[in-house]
C-alpha positions in Angstrom: -80.0 175.0 146.4 -79.7 171.7 144.1 -81.6 169.0 144.8 -79.9 166.1 144.8 -82.1 162.8 145.2 -81.4 160.2 148.1 -81.9 156.5 147.5 -83.9 155.5 150.8 -83.3 151.8 151.9 -86.5 150.5 149.9 -85.3 152.5 146.7 -88.4 155.5 146.6 -86.1 158.7 146.3 -85.7 161.3 149.1 -86.0 165.2 147.8 -82.7 166.3 149.8 -83.7 169.8 149.4 -85.7 170.1 152.7 -85.6 167.8 155.3 -88.5 166.7 157.8 -86.5 165.3 160.9 -88.2 163.3 163.0 -87.3 163.1 166.6 -90.6 161.5 168.7 -88.8 158.2 169.8 -85.6 160.3 171.8 -86.3 163.9 172.4 -90.1 163.0 172.4 -89.3 160.0 174.0 -88.6 162.9 177.3 -92.0 164.0 178.0 -93.3 163.2 181.6 -95.6 160.6 181.5 -94.4 158.2 178.0 -92.3 155.5 178.4 -92.0 154.0 175.4 -91.2 150.1 174.9 -88.9 149.0 171.7 -92.4 147.9 170.1 -93.9 151.0 170.9 -91.1 152.3 169.2 -91.4 150.0 166.3 -94.7 151.2 165.5 -94.5 154.7 165.9 -91.4 154.4 163.8 -93.8 152.8 160.8 -96.2 155.3 161.5 -93.7 158.1 161.1 -92.6 156.3 158.3 -95.8 155.8 156.2 -96.1 159.9 157.1 -93.7 160.1 154.9 -91.1 161.8 157.3 -87.5 162.5 155.8 -85.1 161.1 158.4 -86.5 159.0 162.1 -84.3 160.0 165.0 -84.2 156.7 167.1 -82.3 157.3 170.1 -78.5 157.1 171.6 -77.5 153.7 171.2 -74.6 152.8 173.2 -76.4 154.4 175.9 -79.2 152.9 177.3 -80.4 148.6 175.7 -83.8 149.8 174.8 -82.3 152.4 172.4 -79.4 150.1 171.0 -82.0 147.2 170.8 -84.4 149.3 168.9 -81.9 149.8 166.5 -80.9 146.4 165.2 -84.4 145.8 165.1 -85.4 148.2 163.7 -83.1 147.4 160.5 -84.5 143.7 160.4 -88.1 144.0 160.7 -88.9 147.3 159.0 -88.2 147.8 155.4 -88.8 152.2 155.4 -90.4 153.3 153.1 -89.4 157.5 152.8 -87.3 157.4 155.8 -83.6 157.2 156.9 -83.0 156.0 160.5 -80.9 158.7 162.3 -78.2 157.5 165.7 -78.3 160.5 168.6 -74.8 160.6 170.6 -72.2 163.4 171.4 -68.9 164.1 170.3 -66.4 162.0 171.6 -64.7 163.5 175.3 -62.4 165.7 175.5 -58.3 164.6 175.6 -59.4 161.2 173.2 -60.0 160.6 170.1 -63.4 159.6 167.6 -61.7 156.5 166.4 -61.6 155.2 170.2 -64.5 156.4 171.8 -66.7 154.1 173.0 -70.0 155.7 172.8 -68.6 157.1 168.8 -68.5 153.0 168.3 -71.7 152.9 169.4 -72.9 154.8 166.7 -71.4 153.3 164.4 -71.9 149.6 165.3 -76.3 150.5 165.5 -75.8 150.9 161.7 -78.1 154.0 161.2 -76.5 155.6 158.0 -77.0 159.1 160.0 -76.0 160.0 162.5 -76.8 163.3 164.7 -74.1 164.1 167.2 -74.9 166.7 169.6 -72.0 169.6 170.4 -72.1 172.5 172.9 -72.4 175.9 171.4 -72.9 177.9 174.7 -69.3 178.6 175.6 -70.6 179.0 179.6 -71.5 175.0 178.5 -68.3 174.2 177.3 -66.5 175.1 180.5 -68.9 174.4 183.0 -70.7 171.0 181.9 -67.9 169.8 179.5 -65.3 171.5 181.7 -63.2 171.5 179.1 -61.6 174.9 176.9 -63.5 176.2 174.3 -60.9 175.4 171.5 -60.5 171.4 172.1 -65.0 172.0 172.5 -63.9 172.7 168.7 -61.1 170.3 168.2 -63.7 167.9 169.5 -66.6 168.6 167.0 -64.4 168.6 163.5 -62.4 165.0 164.7 -65.9 163.1 165.1 -67.6 164.8 162.3 -64.5 163.7 160.1 -64.2 160.8 161.5 -67.8 159.4 161.1 -68.0 160.8 157.8 -64.9 159.1 156.5 -66.9 156.0 158.0 -69.3 156.3 155.8 -72.1 158.5 157.6 -73.9 161.0 156.8 -73.6 163.8 159.9 -76.0 166.2 161.1 -74.8 168.3 164.5 -77.2 169.4 166.6 -75.7 173.4 168.7 -77.5 172.0 171.5 -77.8 175.9 173.7 -77.4 177.9 170.2 -79.6 181.2 170.3 -78.4 181.9 174.3 -74.5 180.6 173.8 -75.3 183.4 170.9 -76.4 185.9 172.9 -73.8 185.7 175.3 -70.7 185.3 173.1 -71.5 185.4 169.0 -68.7 184.5 167.1 -67.9 181.4 169.9 -71.5 180.5 169.2 -70.4 180.6 165.1 -67.5 179.3 165.2 -69.0 175.6 166.3 -71.2 175.9 163.4 -68.5 176.4 161.0 -66.0 174.0 162.4 -68.5 171.0 162.1 -69.7 172.7 158.7 -66.1 172.3 157.4 -65.6 168.5 158.7 -67.9 167.4 156.6 -71.7 167.7 158.3 -74.4 168.2 156.7 -76.2 170.1 158.1 -76.2 172.3 161.6 -79.0 172.2 164.1 -79.4 175.7 165.7 -80.6 174.7 169.0 -83.8 176.7 170.9 -82.8 174.6 173.6 -84.2 176.4 176.4 -86.8 177.1 174.1 -86.8 180.5 174.9 -86.7 182.8 171.5 -89.3 184.4 169.9 -90.2 184.3 165.6 -87.9 187.2 164.9 -85.0 186.6 167.1 -84.7 183.7 165.3 -85.2 185.0 161.8 -82.1 187.3 162.6 -79.9 185.2 164.1 -80.5 182.3 161.2 -80.2 184.4 158.4 -76.8 186.3 160.2 -75.3 182.8 161.1 -76.1 181.8 157.3 -74.6 184.6 155.6 -71.4 184.3 158.5 -71.2 180.6 157.9 -72.1 179.2 154.5 -73.5 175.7 156.7 -76.4 174.3 155.5 -78.9 174.8 158.7 -81.5 173.2 160.3 -84.0 174.5 163.1 -84.5 172.6 166.9 -87.2 174.5 168.6 -88.7 173.7 172.5 -91.7 175.3 173.3 -91.5 177.0 176.7 -92.4 180.5 175.3 -95.1 178.7 173.2 -94.1 179.5 170.3 -91.9 176.6 168.7 -94.2 175.7 165.6 -93.7 179.7 164.7 -90.0 179.5 165.2 -90.1 177.2 163.5 -91.3 178.1 160.3 -89.3 182.0 161.1 -85.5 179.8 160.9 -87.2 178.5 157.2 -88.2 182.3 156.2 -84.6 183.1 157.0 -83.6 180.0 154.6 -83.4 177.1 157.4 -84.0 174.3 155.1 -84.2 171.0 158.2 -87.2 171.0 160.7 -87.0 168.9 163.6 -90.2 168.3 165.0 -92.1 165.8 167.3 -95.4 164.1 166.7 -98.4 166.1 168.6 -95.5 168.1 169.8 -94.2 165.3 172.7 -91.1 166.1 174.6 -89.6 167.9 178.1 -90.9 170.4 179.8 -93.7 171.7 177.3 -92.7 170.1 174.2 -91.2 170.5 171.2 -92.2 171.7 167.7 -95.0 169.9 166.7 -94.6 168.0 163.3 -98.7 168.3 162.4 -98.9 172.0 162.3 -95.2 172.6 160.9 -95.9 170.4 157.7 -99.1 171.5 157.4 -98.1 174.7 157.3 -94.6 174.1 155.3 -97.4 172.2 152.2 -100.4 174.2 153.1 -99.6 177.6 152.9 -96.3 177.4 152.2 -96.8 175.5 149.0 -93.4 173.5 149.6 -93.5 169.9 148.8 -92.9 168.2 152.1 -94.4 164.7 152.4 -95.2 162.2 149.4 -97.8 163.2 147.7 -101.8 161.8 149.3 -99.5 162.0 152.5 -101.4 164.8 154.3 -104.4 163.3 153.8 -103.9 160.5 156.5 -101.7 163.4 159.0 -105.2 162.9 161.5 -105.2 159.1 161.1 -101.1 159.3 162.7 -101.4 161.9 165.3 -104.3 159.4 166.8 -102.6 156.9 165.9 -99.5 158.0 167.7 -101.4 159.1 170.5 -102.1 155.8 171.2 -99.3 154.0 171.8 -97.9 156.4 173.9 -101.1 155.8 176.0 -101.8 159.7 175.7 -105.5 161.2 175.2 -105.5 162.9 171.7 -105.3 166.8 172.1 -109.0 167.4 171.2 -108.0 171.3 170.3 -104.7 170.1 168.4 -104.4 172.8 165.4 -105.0 170.2 161.9 -105.6 167.2 163.2 -107.7 167.9 166.9 -111.4 166.9 166.9 -112.6 170.2 167.6 -109.9 171.7 165.0 -113.1 172.6 162.5 -115.6 172.7 165.4 -118.2 175.2 165.2 -120.5 176.2 167.8 -121.9 180.0 167.4 -125.1 180.0 165.4 -123.3 183.4 163.8 -121.0 180.7 162.6 -122.9 178.4 161.6 -124.7 180.1 159.1 -122.1 181.7 157.6 -120.8 178.1 156.7 -123.9 176.8 155.6 -123.4 179.4 152.4 -119.9 178.3 152.4 -117.8 176.5 155.0 -114.9 178.4 153.8 -116.2 181.8 155.7 -114.9 180.0 158.9 -112.4 178.0 158.1 -108.6 178.6 156.7 -108.4 175.5 154.7 -110.9 172.2 153.9 -110.6 170.1 157.3 -110.3 167.0 154.6 -106.9 168.3 152.9 -105.4 166.9 156.3 -108.0 163.7 157.1 -109.7 166.0 159.7 -113.6 166.7 159.3 -116.0 169.6 159.8 -118.9 169.0 163.2 -121.1 171.8 164.4 -121.4 171.7 168.0 -125.1 172.2 169.1 -125.2 173.8 172.6 -127.7 177.5 173.8 -125.4 179.2 171.8 -127.2 177.0 168.4 -129.1 179.0 165.6 -131.4 177.7 163.4 -128.1 176.8 160.8 -126.7 175.3 163.4 -129.5 172.5 163.8 -129.6 172.0 159.7 -126.1 170.7 159.4 -125.6 169.2 162.5 -128.6 167.2 161.2 -127.2 166.8 158.2 -124.5 165.3 159.6 -126.1 163.0 161.5 -127.9 162.1 158.7 -131.3 163.1 159.9 -132.9 165.1 156.9 -135.3 168.1 158.8 -136.3 169.1 155.0 -137.7 172.2 154.8 -139.5 172.5 158.2 -139.0 176.1 159.9 -140.9 175.0 162.5 -139.7 171.7 163.1 -135.9 173.4 163.6 -137.3 176.2 165.6 -138.6 173.7 167.9 -135.2 171.5 168.3 -133.7 175.4 168.8 -135.4 175.7 171.7 -135.4 172.0 173.0 -132.0 172.8 173.1 -131.4 175.8 174.5 -134.4 174.4 177.7 -131.9 171.7 178.5 -128.8 173.4 178.1 -129.9 176.1 180.1 -130.8 172.5 182.7 -127.5 171.9 182.5 -127.3 169.6 179.9 -124.8 169.9 176.9 -124.6 168.4 174.1 -121.7 169.2 172.1 -119.7 166.7 173.8 -122.7 164.4 173.6 -123.8 163.8 169.8 -126.1 160.4 171.1 -128.3 162.7 173.3 -128.8 165.4 170.5 -129.4 162.4 167.9 -132.4 161.3 170.3 -133.6 164.6 171.0 -133.8 165.7 166.9 -135.2 162.4 165.7 -137.7 162.5 169.2 -139.1 166.0 167.6 -139.0 165.0 163.7 -140.6 161.0 164.5 -142.8 162.6 167.2 -142.6 160.2 169.8 -138.8 158.9 171.3 -137.2 155.6 170.3 -137.7 153.0 173.4 -136.6 150.1 174.1 -137.7 150.0 177.1 -139.4 151.5 179.5 -138.0 152.1 183.3 -140.2 150.9 186.1 -137.8 151.5 189.2 -134.0 150.9 190.2 -132.2 151.5 193.0 -128.4 150.6 193.3 -126.8 149.9 197.7 -123.5 150.9 198.3 -122.5 148.7 201.8 -119.5 149.8 203.1 -117.8 146.3 205.5 -116.3 146.3 207.9 -112.8 145.5 206.9 -113.2 148.5 204.5 -114.0 146.6 201.6 -117.5 147.8 199.5 -120.0 146.5 198.1 -121.6 147.7 195.1 -125.6 146.2 193.6 -128.3 147.5 191.8 -131.6 146.4 190.9 -133.7 147.7 187.7 -137.4 146.9 187.0 -138.0 147.1 183.0 -140.3 146.6 180.3 -139.7 145.6 177.5 -142.0 143.9 174.4 -144.3 143.6 176.6 -142.8 141.4 179.6 -141.8 142.8 183.0 -138.1 142.3 184.4 -136.8 141.7 187.5 -132.4 142.1 187.7 -130.0 142.8 190.0 -126.3 142.9 189.2 -122.9 143.4 191.6 -120.1 146.1 190.5 -117.4 148.0 191.4 -119.3 151.1 191.7 -122.4 151.6 191.6 -122.7 152.8 188.2 -121.3 150.2 186.9 -123.8 147.5 188.7 -126.8 149.6 187.0 -125.2 148.9 183.5 -124.3 145.5 184.9 -127.8 144.9 185.4 -130.0 146.5 183.2 -127.4 144.8 180.2 -128.6 141.6 182.2 -132.2 142.8 182.0 -132.3 143.2 178.0 -129.4 141.7 176.7 -132.1 138.5 175.7 -134.6 140.7 173.5 -131.2 143.1 172.3 -128.0 140.8 171.9 -126.2 143.7 170.3 -126.5 145.3 173.9 -123.3 141.9 174.7 -121.1 144.0 172.5 -122.0 146.7 174.1 -118.7 149.0 176.5 -118.9 151.6 178.8 -115.0 153.2 178.4 -115.6 156.7 180.0 -117.2 158.6 183.0 -117.2 162.2 183.8 -119.0 163.6 186.2 -118.8 167.8 186.5 -120.9 170.0 189.5 -122.9 171.9 188.6 -123.2 176.5 189.4 -126.2 176.3 191.6 -126.5 175.4 195.0 -123.4 174.0 197.1 -121.7 170.9 198.6 -123.9 167.7 198.4 -126.8 169.7 196.8 -125.5 170.7 193.3 -127.3 169.2 190.6 -124.7 167.5 188.7 -123.9 166.2 184.8 -122.8 163.9 183.6 -121.3 162.3 179.9 -120.9 158.4 179.0 -118.8 157.3 176.7 -119.6 153.9 175.6 -118.6 151.7 172.4 -119.3 148.3 170.2 -116.1 148.0 169.5 -116.6 149.8 165.9 -117.6 152.8 167.1 -117.8 155.5 170.1 -120.6 157.5 171.7 -121.0 160.4 174.8 -124.6 160.9 176.3 -125.1 162.7 178.8 -127.3 163.3 182.3 -128.4 165.7 184.3 -130.1 165.2 187.9 -130.0 165.9 191.8 -128.1 163.3 192.2 -125.0 161.7 190.9 -126.9 158.0 190.8 -129.9 159.3 188.7 -128.0 161.2 186.5 -125.7 158.2 185.5 -129.1 156.1 185.2 -130.3 159.0 182.0 -126.8 158.8 180.7 -126.9 155.1 180.5 -130.5 154.8 179.5 -129.7 157.2 175.5 -126.7 155.3 176.0 -128.8 152.0 175.4 -131.0 153.7 172.8 -128.8 155.2 170.9 -126.3 151.8 170.5 -129.8 149.4 169.3 -130.6 152.2 167.3 -127.0 152.3 165.0 -127.1 148.7 165.2 -130.5 148.6 163.6 -132.6 146.9 166.3 -135.9 148.0 165.9 -138.0 149.3 169.2 -140.0 147.4 171.2 -143.0 149.0 170.0 
């Protein structure tokens, strides 16, 4: 296919031979739990443009005030460097004309240079949903596409339910593609709207439709079979040159084809440049930034960009990685802005400990006896219920204690207690008292909180902040409790994981005890100790 460079709004040049089309702001926003404000959409659009996608589908102007406002503000407030803004809408109504259709007019009024039209390509949907004839549906496609092209807009057509429609009536489904193409649509997108296709099926259908219609084809895959990324790449294998995706795979039901694995596969595995130079190295940051905007926790096990994507736990793997990381990694994680992590657990061997020590900046030298002691200590602690793969801070303290011959000590606990009072009006009061020693002084401090652990956290701060001012910046940001296997009910052993931040970095610590408050206290002690250590504070003694 001939490459036609296209100027974007800021004068940058977009290679038009292959399209990366993002629909996070429309299709992705249909995910349960996502509710984007206009400000959210503007922020995400900036991230996507920074990443270098070619097209950003912003929503359906005219269908709701929020999307109409987004298009007005996006064009006024964002100087797109790489992306074209796309408005989404439907073909004109049956029995009317595109020129007089108010919804089509709203698409033009959005000011978007590109318009995506959704069109019915499944004969049953035409007759049952649109309640019109098959011929009239073709005319709706032809009229709307040709009218918008005549108005100077670039038009893409999404053939909704295409693959299911192709299975039911292949000739009619292809007729919709052919009609859109002949009317002037630049790309006709084959949509697996129900997400039920498998890669081999997609390849066969796309290849046939391409040969029979001559249209430029795109792919829009839902993930209901877990194959959306594979189906997207299968369509590319068959000749599609336009892929529609969403950031982090957001979308209705189980989601859409995930933008990040798709572009990483195209760039790294296919050797196809679909992003601006250097953009791939920013992929992990972009993924996590968008997750923050939509207020969803980033998926830890997402390919390429998840924090566990290059995490290694097995001792056998660690031994090989110590020789050559490529032995157990399909790419260098830095290519996508991620990092390799070594997980320390009861599966750890010497190599895991050595690599983890290097990652944490703790020099183990060539002391084989030291490494062996750490391995045994970790296995002993994990047998008791501790977990270090999710608590790097606690592991680092354990490691430093073995290396230095003693634990870092900023304070010594004499005792603590937490009281929960059930009041007649149904409310609860939580109070904690701690007795600790710091810098030779005994301190008794009491505080209230919204729960017993919060009260202990506050009391410990009251006791220690005048000795260690950096504690004022510490904030507990996550708290997880797990009842471990063993005794039943309230006699079970409890594991607590706490995440703490100082506003710049975040760290996780672990505590294990038969009592949930005691386990929490252990994790709090480690959290304070680790934070003070990395704040550059000298120990108490």
